[in-house]
N, C-alpha and C positions, 0 to 999 in steps of 0.2 A: 473568414473562414465561413464556410456554412454547413451545416448537417449534409451530408449525402443519403444516407437514408436515419428513421429513427428504428432500431432495429429490436427495442423494446416491444414497438409496435407491428413490425414484421415479423418477428416470430416470439411471440409471447409465451411459449411454453418453454423455449429455450431460455428465455432471460428467466422466467419462475424457476427454473433448475439451478441457474445459477444463484438467484435470491435465494432458493431452500440453504445454498452452502453458507450463502453470505449470513442468514437467519442463524444457521446452529452456529458459526464463529462468533457472534452478538453473547451468546451464553454458553460457551464452551469452558470458561473456566480462566482464560488467558484475560489480562487486564484490558480494556476497552482502549486507553489511552495507547497501549504498549503495539495493541493491532493495530489501530489508526497512524502509529508512527511509520510500523511495517509498511502499511499501504502508501503513504508518502512515499517513503525511500522508494520503493518499487516503482511507483509511478515517477519519481523524478526520474530514475534510471532509464525507464521506456519512454520518457518525454511527454507524458500524455497529459496534458495540459487542464482537461477538464477534471479531471483525477485530483491532479496537484491542488486547483483551486478549491475543490469539493473538500479533502480531507486536511487540508490545512484549514480548513472554515470547521471540519467537526473538531477539529483539533483544540481552536481557538474557541470553541464552544465549552469544550470539555475544560477551558480553564487554563492548558497549555500555554504559556508564554510566548510571546513574540519572539523574545530572546533565543528559546532553544528551538522555535519552531524555524528560523533561519539559519540554524546549525545542522539543521537535520542533512542536508546533504556532505557536512564537512564533520560528522560526529563522531570521529577520532579525534579533531583538535577539539571537539567540545569539556572535554574531561569531564568533569563530576556533575555536567551539565544533565548527564545521560545515565542512567542508573545501569548497575553491573547487568543485570537483565535486558534493559536496554538497548545496551551494547551490542552483547550477544545476539538479539533478534534482529538487530541492524544488521550485524556482519554475516549473519545466516541468510537474511533477504537479500543481501548483495549478491551473495555466493550462487546462492538459487536461482537468481535472478538471471544472471550470468552463467548459466549454466553451460553452454557452449562455449564457454572462455575457461571455465573454471573444472569443468568434469568431478565439481564436490568434492574437493580433498578428504582424506580421512582426517588430517588435523582438523580442519574446519569443521566437519561432521564432530569431532571431539568435543571441540570447544562450545559447540551447541547444546552438545548432550550435557556437558557438565553444569550448564545454565538451567535446563527443563529436561522433566522426567519425560519418557517417551509419549506420553498422551499429548503433554505440552508440545513437543517436538512435532507430533505427528499434525496437530489442530494449528501450528504455527506455520508449516508446512504448507496446509491447506490453503493458508491465508494470502501466504507469498504465491501459490499458484493461481488462485481467483483471480487476485490481482491483476498477473500477467494477463490472465483470460480478458479481464474486463479492460486494461491498459488496451489490449491489442483490437477489442471494439472500438474502445475510444478514438484511439486514432483512425484505425481505418475508416473508421464512418463518421469522423471531424465533428465528435461531440463539441458544441462551445462551453467552453467554460462562461461560470454564470458572473463572471467579473467582467468578460467580453461581451455578455448579451448588455450587460448593466451599462458599460461606456458605449455602446453601438445605440441605446436607447435615447441615450443623453444628448446624443449628437442631434 
């Protein structure tokens, strides 16, 4: 796998605009671990290896156990490993990421709205939208995951 273009260099103002949303989300009031779990799950759905690698590492640095990380794709079967709010956020992330398939049904909205106030739900949805956009950039331009770079350098 080799990177096609470095979009951060090709369009720095566009990247800066995405960065502003990312910076807002870091201080919006939602727990950082919850947001990073959502970023990881969205990236898994979209198959963005670069983002999966990055967000897994971020979560480990935040003290999230590997036991929890490996269960993110099957969080529904993880039971008490995930808090009620984490489960609600992951369900919302899946529904919104798959919007073309789901149409975001009222029942899914109501479940998310029961776990998050209006501001939190809007911010969570911004996070989901942002990560979907970053995933599309990462997949399209073939961002190379840190683990793959490290393995290539070791050869």
